[in-house]
C-alpha positions as a printed Julia matrix, in Angstrom:
101×3 Matrix{Float64}:
   0.0    0.0    0.0
   1.53   3.29  -1.1
  -0.76   5.57   0.93
  -0.35   5.75   4.7
  -2.43   7.08   7.58
  -1.8   10.82   7.99
  -0.95  11.46   4.31
  -2.37  14.62   2.73
  -4.56  13.63  -0.24
  -6.85  15.27  -2.8
 -10.16  13.77  -3.98
 -10.25  13.09  -7.73
 -13.89  12.03  -8.29
 -17.37  12.5   -6.91
 -19.21  15.28  -5.13
 -16.12  16.28  -3.11
 -13.78  16.5   -6.12
 -10.87  18.87  -5.43
 -11.15  18.78  -1.62
  -8.06  18.0    0.43
  -7.7   16.19   3.73
  -5.57  13.83   5.79
  -6.2   10.1    5.8
  -7.63   9.07   9.15
  -8.01   5.34   8.49
  -7.25   2.87   5.69
  -9.35  -0.23   5.07
  -6.95  -2.29   2.9
  -9.14  -5.39   2.5
 -11.92  -3.27   1.0
  -9.64  -0.77  -0.75
 -11.15   2.25   1.02
  -9.85   5.29   2.91
 -11.63   7.47   5.48
 -10.92  11.22   5.32
 -12.57  13.47   7.95
 -14.71  16.21   6.43
 -14.96  14.46   3.04
 -17.82  12.24   1.75
 -20.22  13.22   4.54
 -23.85  12.12   4.37
 -26.84  12.82   6.62
 -28.38   9.8    8.36
 -31.54   9.53  10.44
 -30.8    7.83  13.74
 -33.24   6.45  16.25
 -32.64   7.32  19.92
 -30.64   4.59  21.68
 -30.86   5.9   25.25
 -31.28   9.14  27.15
 -27.62  10.01  26.57
 -27.76   9.19  22.85
 -30.67  11.16  21.42
 -32.02  10.51  17.96
 -32.06  12.91  15.05
 -30.25  13.64  11.84
 -26.5   13.07  12.16
 -23.59  13.63   9.79
 -21.71  10.43   9.0
 -18.37  10.07   7.21
 -18.34   7.29   4.62
 -15.2    5.73   3.11
 -13.91   6.55  -0.37
 -12.22   4.13  -2.79
  -8.42   4.46  -2.76
  -8.54   4.94  -6.55
 -10.56   8.15  -6.02
  -7.78   9.95  -4.11
  -4.26  11.05  -5.02
  -1.35  11.97  -2.77
  -0.77  15.73  -2.39
   2.86  16.87  -2.3
   3.34  19.8    0.07
   6.58  20.88  -1.57
   5.45  21.21  -5.2
   1.72  21.73  -4.34
   0.51  19.2   -6.9
  -1.17  15.83  -6.88
   1.43  13.15  -7.43
   2.2    9.46  -7.51
   4.43   7.73  -4.99
   7.87   6.43  -5.89
  10.41   4.59  -3.79
  14.11   5.3   -3.43
  16.67   3.3   -1.45
  19.5    5.31   0.12
  22.03   3.79   2.52
  19.89   0.69   2.97
  16.73   2.64   3.9
  13.66   2.75   1.69
  11.93   6.16   1.39
   8.74   7.27  -0.34
   9.35  10.12  -2.81
   7.23  12.46  -4.94
   7.36  11.41  -8.61
   7.15  15.05  -9.79
   9.71  16.88  -7.65
  11.63  14.05  -5.96
  10.97  15.27  -2.4
  10.9   12.69   0.39
   7.35  12.22   1.69
């Protein structure tokens, strides 16, 4: 998996196209990522107890990994991830500017 939790990404498709955010969670078996503030839907929820009232709540749904691209903070562009080995250590690098991610 080339994307990691905490990476800055940009959404490529859907209603939130162009929005940026940090990956909160990755679901690798499904191929999904969860980004707070992106892909939010309203859901009607029944009251569970006195402390959990019912009503309309905002819920974050996962996005397919193919619908997001890594955002390079140095060149301010969406990019692909490359790998470079230096002194026996493997680093992720930006394919456009070569900066270590």
